[in-house]
C-alpha positions in Angstrom: 0.0 0.0 0.0 1.2 3.5 -0.8 2.3 5.3 2.4 -0.2 8.2 2.0 -3.0 5.7 1.4 -1.9 3.7 4.5 -1.9 6.9 6.6 -5.3 7.9 5.3 -6.7 4.4 6.1 -5.2 4.4 9.6 -6.7 7.8 10.5 -10.0 7.1 8.7 -10.5 4.0 10.9 -10.1 6.0 14.1 -11.7 9.3 12.9 -13.9 10.4 10.0 -12.8 10.3 6.4 -12.8 14.1 6.1 -10.5 14.4 9.1 -8.2 11.7 7.6 -8.0 13.7 4.4 -7.0 16.9 6.3 -4.5 14.9 8.4 -2.8 13.6 5.3 -2.6 17.0 3.5 0.7 18.2 5.1 2.4 14.9 4.0 1.2 15.5 0.5 2.6 19.0 0.5 6.0 17.8 1.8 6.1 15.1 -0.9 5.2 17.6 -3.7 7.8 20.0 -2.4 10.5 17.3 -2.5 9.4 16.2 -6.0 9.6 19.8 -7.3 12.9 20.8 -5.7 14.8 17.6 -6.5 13.2 16.7 -9.8 12.9 13.1 -8.6 9.9 11.0 -7.5 11.7 8.5 -5.3 13.0 9.8 -2.0 14.8 6.6 -0.9 18.2 8.2 -1.4 18.9 11.9 -1.6 20.7 13.0 -4.7 24.2 14.3 -4.3 25.5 17.5 -5.8 27.8 15.6 -8.1 25.1 14.0 -10.2 24.5 15.4 -13.7 20.7 15.6 -12.9 21.2 17.9 -9.9 23.9 20.0 -11.6 21.6 20.6 -14.5 18.7 21.4 -12.2 20.8 23.8 -10.2 22.0 25.5 -13.4 18.4 25.9 -14.6 17.2 27.3 -11.3 20.1 29.8 -11.3 19.3 30.8 -14.9 15.6 31.3 -13.8 16.7 33.5 -10.9 19.0 35.5 -13.2 16.2 36.0 -15.7 14.1 37.5 -12.9 16.9 40.0 -12.2 18.7 38.3 -9.3 22.5 38.2 -9.3 23.8 34.7 -8.5 27.5 34.0 -7.6 28.6 30.3 -7.2 31.7 29.7 -5.1 34.1 26.8 -5.9 32.8 25.0 -2.8 29.3 25.0 -4.2 27.7 27.7 -2.1 25.6 30.3 -3.8 25.3 34.0 -3.0 22.2 35.8 -4.2 21.8 39.6 -4.6 18.2 40.8 -5.0 17.2 42.8 -8.1 17.3 46.5 -7.9 13.9 48.1 -6.9 12.5 50.4 -9.6 10.7 53.5 -8.2 
């Protein structure tokens, strides 16, 4: 059984189905956030920064930020410094 379905079933047996749906909502939000930020569906092992997938994802995200006006500087150690865009009066 899928973990979210198991969680729903467990709560629904003890409480009402509507309360079970609300109780499972934070878990779904966390799962969606991980899928969107890591570009992977499986969370069994976290991707490292050396994989081509995460490097490409990081480059795309930096390019998106720069397109919005942010200045991004990547240090050799991998840390990123962001400067916000200038405010236009």
